[in-house]
Backbone as CSV, one residue per row, in Angstrom:
resi,resn,N_x,N_y,N_z,CA_x,CA_y,CA_z,C_x,C_y,C_z
1,MET,0.914,-1.091,0.382,0.004,0.059,0.028,0.883,0.826,-0.299
2,ARG,0.282,2.560,-0.330,0.900,3.561,-0.408,0.464,4.640,0.863
3,LEU,1.686,5.112,1.124,0.914,5.964,2.328,1.813,7.361,2.140
4,ASP,1.744,8.560,2.105,2.273,9.693,1.164,2.445,10.993,2.899
5,TYR,1.204,10.499,3.274,1.315,11.528,4.452,1.145,11.148,6.019
6,LEU,0.822,11.745,6.735,-0.233,11.070,8.255,0.091,12.421,8.699
7,HIS,-1.399,13.203,8.964,-1.160,14.012,9.943,-1.509,13.728,11.779
8,ILE,-0.068,13.853,12.567,-0.128,12.771,13.632,-0.850,13.984,14.828
9,GLY,-0.921,15.335,14.986,-1.730,15.634,15.798,-2.073,16.848,16.320
10,MET,-2.180,17.663,16.661,-2.711,18.013,18.435,-4.004,17.746,18.483
11,ALA,-5.007,16.754,19.295,-6.277,17.018,19.808,-6.701,18.275,19.920
12,LYS,-8.025,18.963,19.772,-8.238,20.803,19.746,-7.697,21.657,19.526
13,THR,-7.353,21.333,17.803,-6.284,22.067,17.153,-6.868,22.009,15.525
14,ALA,-7.554,21.726,15.755,-8.730,21.873,13.934,-7.814,20.883,13.552
15,SER,-7.703,19.985,13.886,-6.802,18.509,13.254,-8.720,18.064,12.194
16,THR,-9.756,18.112,12.520,-11.067,17.577,11.974,-11.376,18.626,11.486
17,TRP,-11.267,20.127,11.202,-12.041,20.843,10.285,-10.306,20.432,8.810
18,LEU,-8.998,20.259,9.209,-8.450,19.905,8.123,-8.647,18.993,7.365
19,TYR,-9.172,18.018,8.438,-9.481,16.641,7.336,-10.805,16.378,6.154
20,ARG,-11.572,17.832,7.145,-12.225,18.467,5.896,-12.514,18.892,4.909
21,VAL,-10.935,19.301,5.042,-10.528,19.979,4.165,-9.665,18.792,2.972
22,TYR,-8.759,17.904,3.382,-8.180,16.985,2.429,-9.432,16.031,1.410
23,LEU,-10.719,15.949,2.453,-11.807,15.037,1.626,-12.685,16.623,0.642
24,GLU,-12.364,17.384,0.884,-12.322,18.417,-0.661,-11.178,18.039,-1.599
25,HIS,-10.151,17.994,-1.135,-9.366,18.720,-2.450,-9.288,17.330,-3.214
26,PRO,-8.811,17.293,-4.479,-9.191,16.643,-5.794,-7.925,15.667,-5.524
27,GLU,-6.938,15.815,-4.807,-6.138,15.413,-5.677,-4.907,14.888,-4.045
28,ILE,-6.045,14.719,-3.314,-5.380,13.923,-1.704,-7.048,12.584,-1.096
29,PHE,-6.099,11.908,-0.737,-7.032,10.775,-0.274,-7.165,10.888,1.038
30,THR,-8.166,10.915,1.826,-7.828,10.378,3.170,-9.231,9.444,3.028
31,PRO,-9.054,8.779,4.515,-10.954,7.750,4.668,-11.898,8.077,5.119
32,PRO,-12.685,8.185,4.345,-13.543,9.300,4.227,-14.953,8.723,5.094
33,GLU,-15.011,7.745,5.639,-15.808,7.032,6.995,-14.822,7.060,8.461
34,SER,-13.651,7.625,8.382,-13.248,8.165,9.735,-12.155,8.626,10.000
35,ASP,-11.741,9.335,10.827,-11.302,10.948,11.386,-10.058,10.932,12.211
36,ASN,-9.950,9.535,12.425,-8.918,8.653,13.796,-9.039,7.377,14.262
37,PRO,-8.655,6.372,12.666,-7.916,5.700,13.243,-6.918,5.174,14.036
38,ASN,-5.822,6.439,14.297,-4.872,5.295,14.980,-4.268,3.878,14.941
39,PHE,-4.401,3.725,13.660,-3.649,1.988,13.727,-2.674,1.906,13.794
40,PHE,-1.457,2.515,13.686,-0.170,2.303,14.440,-0.389,2.296,16.055
41,LEU,-1.440,2.416,16.627,-1.774,2.568,17.678,-2.350,1.428,18.872
42,ASN,-3.736,1.477,18.042,-4.671,0.798,18.510,-4.779,-0.419,18.023
43,HIS,-4.451,-1.082,16.482,-4.670,-1.784,16.185,-3.932,-2.730,14.906
44,TYR,-2.330,-2.190,15.451,-1.105,-2.647,14.529,-1.136,-3.918,14.367
45,HIS,-1.786,-4.908,15.344,-1.116,-6.196,15.577,-2.580,-6.829,14.110
46,ARG,-3.704,-6.219,13.794,-4.155,-6.999,12.905,-3.279,-7.106,11.839
47,GLY,-2.070,-5.870,11.062,-1.569,-5.823,9.802,-1.797,-5.111,8.347
48,LEU,-0.796,-5.006,7.894,-1.183,-3.275,6.539,-2.039,-3.898,6.194
49,ASP,-2.341,-5.379,5.913,-3.152,-5.624,4.791,-4.594,-4.897,5.551
50,TRP,-4.664,-5.342,6.858,-6.394,-5.031,7.245,-6.629,-3.563,7.531
51,TYR,-5.304,-2.758,7.226,-5.495,-1.488,7.537,-5.688,-0.617,6.591
52,GLU,-4.697,-1.577,4.928,-5.145,-1.135,3.451,-6.665,-1.529,3.406
53,GLN,-7.318,-2.237,3.848,-8.808,-2.462,3.467,-9.296,-1.627,4.277
54,GLN,-9.466,-1.605,4.895,-10.416,-0.788,6.353,-10.308,0.009,6.127
55,TYR,-9.050,1.014,5.287,-9.046,2.868,5.396,-9.112,3.035,3.676
56,PHE,-8.383,2.240,3.018,-7.605,3.078,1.912,-8.647,1.377,1.378
57,SER,-9.728,1.116,0.971,-9.990,0.212,-0.127,-10.564,1.223,-1.244
58,THR,-11.245,2.463,-0.680,-11.949,3.906,-1.932,-10.494,4.771,-2.304
59,TYR,-9.649,4.316,-2.046,-8.591,4.963,-2.929,-8.447,4.880,-4.304
60,ASN,-8.549,5.967,-5.286,-8.981,5.940,-6.803,-7.959,6.778,-7.278
61,LYS,-6.743,6.356,-6.865,-5.710,6.803,-7.592,-5.154,8.875,-6.932
62,GLU,-5.883,9.329,-6.364,-5.478,10.208,-5.942,-3.894,10.691,-6.208
63,LYS,-3.596,11.778,-6.302,-2.763,12.308,-6.377,-1.572,11.539,-4.944
64,ILE,-1.929,11.945,-3.683,-1.468,11.368,-2.554,-2.777,10.753,-1.445
65,ALA,-2.217,10.036,-0.437,-3.113,9.011,-0.116,-2.055,9.077,1.877
66,GLY,-3.127,9.356,2.760,-2.465,9.007,4.142,-4.073,9.220,4.914
67,GLU,-4.124,9.778,6.198,-4.857,9.868,7.364,-4.325,10.821,8.199
68,PHE,-5.145,10.965,8.950,-5.182,11.841,10.128,-5.477,10.874,11.844
69,SER,-4.087,10.603,12.336,-5.089,10.109,14.039,-3.306,10.753,14.888
70,ASN,-4.522,11.165,16.010,-4.218,12.501,16.702,-2.979,11.706,18.157
71,SER,-3.372,10.335,18.029,-2.058,9.215,18.907,-0.912,9.567,18.438
72,TYR,-0.035,9.802,16.949,1.083,9.066,16.845,1.657,9.919,16.522
73,LEU,1.387,11.889,17.050,2.441,12.060,18.024,3.051,11.755,19.291
74,VAL,1.794,11.645,20.153,1.791,11.156,21.683,2.823,9.951,21.558
75,SER,2.857,9.077,20.683,3.122,8.103,20.820,4.470,6.912,20.710
76,GLU,5.242,6.810,21.251,6.504,6.436,20.933,6.630,5.064,19.725
77,VAL,6.020,4.490,20.383,5.463,3.210,19.851,4.818,3.021,18.440
78,ALA,4.021,4.295,18.069,3.156,4.291,16.973,4.346,4.742,16.464
79,LEU,5.309,5.604,16.221,6.303,6.076,15.694,6.903,5.200,14.859
80,GLN,7.387,4.678,15.798,7.802,3.133,15.047,8.051,2.570,13.852
81,ARG,7.140,2.308,14.738,6.046,1.635,13.907,6.400,2.305,12.179
82,ILE,5.760,3.230,12.187,5.304,3.901,11.187,6.685,4.094,10.734
83,ALA,7.838,4.404,10.688,8.733,4.633,10.563,9.519,3.069,9.891
84,ARG,9.064,2.232,10.448,9.660,0.875,9.933,8.866,0.638,8.213
85,HIS,7.468,0.855,8.480,7.341,0.553,7.438,7.443,1.421,6.254
86,PHE,7.174,2.505,6.894,6.981,3.624,6.144,7.866,4.552,6.346
87,PRO,9.527,4.314,6.286,10.503,5.705,6.440,10.466,6.907,5.231
88,ASP,10.016,7.181,4.303,9.161,8.500,3.814,8.401,9.457,3.909
89,VAL,7.211,9.037,4.672,6.419,9.152,4.665,6.489,10.813,5.550
90,ARG,5.217,11.511,4.837,5.445,13.070,5.662,4.617,12.714,6.214
91,LEU,5.108,14.496,7.363,4.669,14.405,8.422,3.676,15.665,8.811
92,THR,2.399,16.079,9.226,2.114,17.419,9.463,1.387,17.267,10.737
93,CYS,1.844,18.317,11.772,0.971,18.434,12.869,0.771,20.163,12.988
94,ILE,-0.712,20.605,14.120,-0.541,21.916,14.080,-0.946,21.761,15.488
95,LEU,-0.568,22.953,16.237,0.175,22.803,17.665,-0.868,24.833,18.267
96,ARG,-1.502,24.560,19.399,-2.347,25.542,20.465,-1.864,25.863,21.469
97,ASN,-1.630,27.471,21.625,-1.765,26.880,23.122,-1.877,25.853,24.093
98,PRO,-0.638,25.422,24.782,-1.394,24.468,25.553,-2.016,24.671,26.548
99,THR,-1.633,25.569,27.031,-2.960,25.619,28.186,-4.431,25.678,27.914
100,GLU,-4.309,26.487,26.833,-5.514,26.391,25.887,-6.291,24.809,25.417
101,ARG,-5.140,24.192,24.399,-5.034,23.434,24.328,-6.155,21.733,25.439
102,ALA,-5.217,21.982,26.212,-5.457,20.681,27.371,-7.170,21.227,28.087
103,TYR,-7.796,22.352,28.514,-8.647,22.176,28.801,-9.857,22.186,27.543
104,LEU,-9.664,22.477,26.413,-10.245,22.226,25.027,-10.510,20.249,25.536
105,HIS,-9.341,19.712,25.194,-9.339,18.143,25.020,-10.012,17.696,26.270
106,TRP,-10.373,18.302,27.748,-11.046,18.091,28.919,-11.883,17.955,29.229
107,ALA,-12.706,19.387,28.253,-14.272,19.515,27.685,-14.698,18.955,27.022
108,HIS,-14.473,19.024,25.918,-14.199,17.782,24.581,-14.764,16.268,25.043
109,ALA,-14.224,16.308,26.599,-14.361,14.561,26.758,-15.468,14.516,27.757
110,TYR,-15.567,15.803,28.803,-16.307,15.500,29.386,-18.046,16.434,29.169
111,TYR,-18.113,16.951,27.896,-19.224,17.584,27.266,-19.831,16.310,26.547
112,LYS,-18.920,15.268,26.198,-19.163,14.920,25.283,-20.421,14.116,24.194
113,GLY,-20.953,13.561,25.767,-22.027,13.208,25.205,-23.617,13.622,25.158
114,ARG,-22.995,15.645,25.098,-24.446,16.303,24.460,-23.428,17.186,22.994
115,ARG,-22.397,16.565,22.391,-22.023,16.891,20.969,-22.901,16.554,20.509
116,LEU,-23.004,17.283,18.896,-23.559,16.373,17.749,-22.013,15.504,17.220
117,ILE,-22.748,14.373,16.769,-21.811,13.715,15.910,-22.371,13.583,14.896
118,THR,-20.872,14.002,13.746,-21.203,13.763,12.765,-20.396,12.519,11.729
119,PRO,-21.132,11.739,10.764,-21.244,11.227,10.005,-19.398,10.679,9.888
120,THR,-18.741,11.102,10.163,-17.202,11.178,10.301,-16.143,10.830,11.335
121,ASP,-17.253,11.428,12.165,-16.744,12.006,13.834,-16.207,10.228,13.936
122,SER,-14.843,9.675,15.020,-14.465,9.303,15.382,-15.006,8.421,16.323
123,GLY,-16.174,9.363,17.328,-17.004,8.539,18.113,-16.770,8.741,19.169
124,ASN,-18.231,7.534,20.644,-17.196,7.936,21.432,-16.758,6.323,22.226
125,PRO,-16.575,6.455,23.107,-15.702,4.984,22.716,-16.463,3.874,23.475
126,ILE,-17.131,5.056,24.500,-17.849,3.774,25.108,-18.562,3.430,24.368
127,HIS,-18.661,3.541,23.746,-20.041,2.798,22.082,-19.677,1.714,22.317
128,ILE,-18.548,1.121,21.996,-17.817,-0.229,22.150,-18.946,-0.977,22.513
129,LEU,-19.201,-0.685,24.161,-19.873,-1.234,24.579,-21.794,-1.662,24.311
130,PRO,-21.963,-2.625,24.522,-23.614,-2.125,24.445,-24.039,-1.178,25.294
131,GLU,-24.976,-0.318,24.816,-25.589,0.479,25.100,-26.312,0.326,26.920
132,SER,-26.724,-0.961,27.312,-27.186,-1.350,28.523,-26.010,-1.014,29.802
133,ASP,-24.752,-1.348,28.902,-23.540,-1.629,29.836,-22.492,-0.407,29.926
134,ARG,-22.878,0.784,29.293,-22.323,1.893,29.248,-22.553,2.790,30.566
135,PRO,-21.342,3.024,31.063,-21.703,4.135,32.405,-22.421,5.746,32.594
136,LEU,-22.887,5.981,32.833,-23.623,7.120,32.724,-22.929,8.897,32.519
137,GLN,-22.054,8.606,33.006,-21.140,10.446,33.346,-19.564,9.161,33.181
138,PRO,-19.596,8.910,32.111,-17.908,7.817,32.018,-16.974,9.152,31.756
139,PHE,-16.802,10.169,32.050,-15.826,11.101,31.116,-15.533,12.444,32.614
140,GLN,-16.432,12.964,33.881,-17.552,13.501,33.744,-16.138,13.627,35.659
141,ILE,-15.198,14.544,35.229,-13.860,14.206,35.646,-13.472,16.087,35.919
142,PRO,-13.855,16.665,37.411,-13.129,18.099,36.623,-12.093,17.660,36.583
143,LEU,-11.325,19.379,35.927,-10.436,19.274,35.453,-8.606,19.736,36.231
144,GLU,-9.762,20.279,37.814,-8.681,20.195,38.461,-7.803,19.386,38.687
145,ALA,-8.524,18.056,39.008,-7.760,16.788,39.342,-6.416,16.467,38.976
146,VAL,-6.368,16.958,37.926,-4.526,16.900,37.869,-3.983,17.900,38.297
147,GLN,-4.100,18.168,39.629,-3.105,19.279,40.379,-3.302,18.650,41.869
148,HIS,-4.309,17.447,41.368,-3.767,16.231,42.694,-2.774,15.104,42.884
149,PRO,-1.832,14.585,43.825,-0.874,13.777,43.241,-1.612,12.592,42.804
150,ASN,-2.417,11.798,42.676,-3.306,11.185,42.422,-4.095,11.062,41.242
151,GLY,-3.628,12.370,40.868,-4.462,12.480,39.286,-3.559,12.035,37.970
152,TRP,-2.876,11.723,38.399,-1.560,11.673,37.726,-1.969,11.294,36.096
153,VAL,-3.054,10.177,36.023,-3.613,9.781,34.547,-4.510,11.076,34.331
154,TYR,-4.365,11.701,35.072,-5.776,12.482,34.068,-4.203,13.922,33.421
155,CYS,-3.685,13.796,33.901,-2.288,14.628,33.853,-2.156,14.230,32.468
156,ARG,-1.819,12.990,32.402,-1.241,12.112,31.347,-1.861,12.484,30.310
157,MET,-3.876,12.635,30.612,-4.652,12.375,29.530,-4.784,13.905,28.569
158,PHE,-5.114,14.187,29.782,-4.803,16.059,29.029,-3.920,17.223,29.415
159,LEU,-3.599,17.192,29.967,-1.471,18.339,29.916,-0.624,17.449,29.254
160,GLU,-0.255,16.058,29.139,1.308,15.678,28.376,0.842,16.227,27.411
161,PRO,0.029,15.854,26.793,-0.014,15.854,25.139,0.419,17.436,24.720
162,GLY,0.412,18.686,25.528,0.971,19.286,25.317,2.105,20.120,25.793
163,LEU,2.819,18.469,25.790,4.089,18.828,26.144,5.061,19.191,24.433
164,TYR,4.984,19.595,23.707,4.744,19.878,22.592,6.405,20.128,22.000
165,ALA,7.488,20.762,22.604,8.949,20.442,22.103,9.516,19.010,22.776
166,PHE,9.019,18.156,23.183,8.967,16.899,24.228,8.977,16.039,23.172
167,HIS,7.545,16.206,22.598,6.515,15.628,21.694,7.974,15.676,20.364
168,LEU,7.464,16.964,20.227,8.045,16.500,18.374,9.978,16.131,17.914
169,ASN,10.638,16.711,19.511,11.969,16.176,19.448,12.032,14.555,19.484
170,ARG,10.834,13.669,19.778,11.060,12.586,19.481,10.320,11.722,17.763
171,VAL,9.458,12.552,17.411,9.456,12.427,16.192,11.003,12.514,15.252
172,LEU,11.672,14.121,15.506,12.989,14.361,15.069,13.989,12.631,15.065
173,ARG,13.706,11.901,15.770,14.104,11.198,16.219,14.550,9.896,15.266
174,TYR,13.217,10.014,14.438,12.453,8.552,13.541,12.319,9.165,11.840
175,PHE,12.224,10.690,12.243,12.302,11.370,10.759,12.893,12.799,10.774
176,SER,13.274,13.034,9.098,14.155,13.799,9.179,13.725,15.349,9.155
177,PRO,14.179,16.442,9.332,13.221,17.751,9.731,12.013,17.856,8.103
178,ASP,13.204,17.531,7.642,12.648,18.464,6.212,11.018,17.061,5.800
179,GLN,10.710,16.814,6.671,9.833,15.629,6.335,8.377,15.652,7.078
180,PHE,8.749,16.751,8.014,7.583,16.984,9.318,7.425,18.224,8.876
181,HIS,6.032,19.087,8.803,5.530,20.521,8.715,4.997,20.295,9.733
182,ILE,5.809,21.509,10.620,4.889,22.046,12.093,4.284,23.173,11.758
183,THR,2.911,23.482,12.434,2.331,25.066,12.260,1.648,25.400,13.197
184,LEU,1.368,26.606,13.626,0.492,26.701,14.843,-0.973,26.867,14.207
185,TYR,-1.775,27.080,15.564,-3.143,27.586,15.290,-3.450,28.808,14.929
186,ASP,-2.723,29.639,15.571,-2.513,30.952,15.842,-2.399,31.295,13.714
187,ASP,-1.859,30.708,13.644,-1.637,31.163,11.899,-2.446,30.398,11.533
188,LEU,-3.165,30.111,11.349,-4.523,29.572,10.982,-5.300,30.339,11.082
189,GLN,-5.572,30.968,12.389,-6.233,32.179,12.592,-6.356,33.480,12.132
190,ALA,-5.049,33.427,11.352,-4.483,34.793,11.001,-5.511,35.196,9.591
191,ASP,-4.890,33.636,8.877,-4.654,33.794,7.764,-5.121,32.140,7.230
192,PRO,-6.022,32.068,7.263,-6.086,30.339,6.754,-6.135,29.798,5.155
193,LYS,-6.153,30.893,4.585,-5.431,30.516,3.258,-3.903,30.125,2.909
194,ALA,-3.344,31.151,3.747,-1.941,31.057,4.193,-1.097,29.941,4.747
195,PHE,-2.078,29.489,5.018,-1.973,28.181,6.203,-2.080,27.015,5.209
196,LEU,-3.267,26.921,4.684,-3.392,25.482,3.592,-1.980,26.108,2.288
197,SER,-2.380,27.302,2.001,-1.227,26.894,1.162,-0.224,26.407,1.229
198,ASN,0.465,26.575,2.431,1.726,25.933,2.518,1.448,24.448,3.440
199,ILE,0.125,24.030,3.695,0.228,22.842,4.040,0.339,22.015,2.950
200,PHE,-0.594,22.541,2.117,-0.382,21.933,0.054,0.534,22.015,-0.461
201,SER,1.734,22.916,-0.616,3.473,22.846,-1.125,3.753,21.617,-0.237
202,PHE,3.780,21.854,1.216,4.507,20.711,1.439,4.275,19.424,1.346
203,LEU,3.252,19.455,1.062,2.939,17.437,0.696,3.068,17.662,-0.911
204,GLY,3.037,18.761,-1.754,3.380,17.952,-3.010,2.042,18.091,-3.645
205,ILE,0.968,18.936,-3.584,-0.248,19.669,-4.084,-0.901,20.393,-4.517
206,ASP,-1.520,21.284,-5.489,-1.876,22.534,-5.668,-2.343,23.490,-4.778
207,PRO,-1.168,24.081,-4.461,-1.678,25.135,-3.236,-2.820,25.955,-3.453
208,ALA,-3.317,26.514,-4.212,-4.275,27.521,-4.414,-5.770,26.790,-3.874
209,PHE,-5.906,25.448,-3.586,-7.250,24.605,-3.892,-7.892,25.628,-2.664
210,ARG,-8.794,25.633,-3.011,-10.101,26.741,-1.262,-10.854,25.658,-1.203
211,PRO,-10.850,24.853,-0.005,-12.299,24.112,-0.006,-13.726,25.344,0.532
212,ASP,-14.777,24.179,0.148,-16.102,24.798,1.051,-16.057,25.261,1.798
213,CYS,-15.132,24.753,3.161,-15.522,24.748,4.597,-14.248,25.334,4.795
214,LEU,-13.682,26.484,3.912,-12.518,26.995,4.411,-12.650,27.379,5.852
215,HIS,-14.008,28.808,5.840,-14.184,29.302,7.251,-15.595,28.834,8.153
216,ALA,-15.754,27.581,7.713,-17.284,26.553,8.995,-16.172,26.312,10.006
217,ASP,-17.067,26.403,10.487,-16.696,26.103,12.853,-16.947,24.985,12.687
218,VAL,-16.115,23.925,12.303,-16.788,22.488,11.934,-16.270,21.802,13.527
219,ASN,-16.232,20.491,14.120,-16.675,19.758,15.230,-16.347,21.177,16.102
220,PRO,-17.625,21.448,16.521,-17.624,22.597,17.764,-18.024,22.050,18.976
221,ASP,-17.859,22.436,20.115,-17.414,22.264,21.303,-19.504,22.487,22.148
222,VAL,-19.508,22.301,22.795,-20.541,22.895,23.652,-20.107,23.801,24.008
223,PRO,-21.413,25.837,24.160,-21.141,26.967,24.717,-19.987,26.657,25.827
224,GLU,-20.481,25.937,27.003,-19.899,25.635,28.086,-18.302,25.270,28.050
225,ALA,-17.708,24.760,27.623,-16.647,24.602,26.799,-15.589,26.214,26.112
226,ASP,-15.587,26.893,27.642,-14.585,27.900,27.276,-13.501,28.305,28.913
227,PRO,-12.420,28.381,27.536,-10.635,28.009,28.271,-11.257,29.581,29.039
228,THR,-11.777,30.305,29.020,-11.900,31.760,29.786,-12.051,31.246,31.083
229,SER,-13.105,29.986,31.624,-13.530,29.689,32.417,-12.698,29.384,33.040
230,MET,-11.661,28.873,33.329,-10.997,28.576,34.107,-10.625,29.485,35.595
231,SER,-10.308,28.778,36.825,-10.052,29.346,38.211,-9.244,29.692,37.677
232,ASP,-8.284,30.816,38.121,-7.183,31.901,38.176,-5.949,30.817,38.922
233,ASP,-6.414,29.608,39.848,-5.167,28.627,40.380,-5.397,27.233,39.695
234,LEU,-6.252,27.405,38.989,-6.307,26.062,37.999,-4.759,26.498,36.324
235,ARG,-5.034,27.669,35.992,-4.263,28.398,35.406,-3.276,28.673,35.141
236,LYS,-3.124,28.767,36.403,-1.578,28.896,36.865,-1.036,27.716,37.091
237,HIS,-1.520,27.241,37.585,-1.099,25.889,37.683,-0.519,24.963,36.301
238,ILE,-2.265,24.862,35.206,-1.036,24.325,34.146,-0.385,25.411,33.477
239,ARG,-0.342,26.730,33.506,0.558,27.376,32.528,2.084,26.859,33.090
240,GLY,2.316,26.621,34.552,3.615,26.142,35.042,4.366,25.027,34.559
241,PHE,3.151,24.627,34.345,3.228,22.670,33.908,4.427,23.239,32.954
242,TYR,3.600,23.711,31.542,4.207,24.256,30.169,5.151,25.357,30.056
243,ALA,5.901,25.366,31.476,6.760,26.657,30.971,8.209,26.256,30.144
244,GLN,8.899,25.601,31.199,10.002,25.096,30.529,9.649,24.739,28.938
245,ASP,8.581,24.028,28.390,8.491,23.117,27.738,8.875,24.135,26.258
246,ILE,7.645,25.190,27.034,7.328,26.234,25.572,8.867,26.862,25.374
247,ALA,9.496,27.310,26.144,10.578,27.738,26.126,11.641,26.954,25.065
248,LYS,11.280,25.875,25.289,12.793,25.064,24.249,11.331,24.713,23.186
249,LEU,10.248,24.783,23.153,10.004,25.078,21.934,9.745,26.485,20.844
250,GLU,9.963,27.455,21.754,10.333,28.542,21.169,11.806,28.655,20.270
251,ALA,12.651,27.953,21.111,14.064,27.301,20.386,14.540,27.246,18.623
252,LEU,13.913,25.197,19.591,13.036,24.543,17.802,12.407,25.147,16.991
253,LEU,11.488,26.054,17.243,10.337,27.110,16.294,11.110,27.844,15.798
254,GLN,12.167,28.295,16.655,12.608,30.141,16.428,11.306,30.942,15.752
255,ARG,10.444,31.049,16.796,9.764,31.837,16.892,9.000,32.355,18.299
256,ASP,8.886,33.232,18.818,8.028,33.856,19.693,6.735,33.534,20.358
257,LEU,6.594,32.715,21.198,5.549,31.895,21.556,4.995,32.570,23.560
258,SER,5.137,33.904,23.021,4.929,34.709,24.185,4.066,34.971,24.610
259,ALA,2.689,34.813,23.492,1.399,34.473,24.166,0.977,33.554,25.015
260,TRP,2.030,32.803,25.096,1.486,31.490,25.131,1.699,31.123,26.942
261,LYS,2.314,32.120,27.156,2.766,32.197,28.806,2.150,32.694,29.455
């Protein structure tokens, strides 16, 4: 099979919007039924033939083919497997203010049962169970739990993905810098056309293409998911958690990220 690109993260950084863009671009194939296969972490044991049949069976000779999986940026196991089978694949990711991203990641889980599910949504993981066996409130843990010594599992779930410099340096142990296009959510907000043109150029496809969903609000969270509602104490804790990593990220990207501090 061919695998030309992978969008490897992060969650809550407009990856679903970019996935919709790719669905519209005539030169790109991306699995039309799933925006988050996570094969190289969750289902690698099924084999590449299963992966191809499950997600790429409708490939129709588009110029490039690939998929979106937010787990790959944060999983060394997945990166090792990708590098083993597809050492020349092109990688993309979007980074967002990590404090804001952590809150939205938590809110996405906390309010998930009240969000509208679209046909390509990767869905609610508890739906693997029969409806009668599903817990009533599976994700309703307050984000403040990350401040507790025994809240490390929630820290890993919601905060650790935002240690971008750590994760990027791990990717660069397996792939060369010219294979990896790192973008910022800030740039998307400032100029979505230029943002897409840069990604398309990196992928070697028509950079002038403009999707119908260019200004669409894709995968919106419920109104209660507002990062400004964080308490000062919680915000201070999370900003402190990220402070050293942001400094390393500034050096890695050669960009001023003072707005994130």
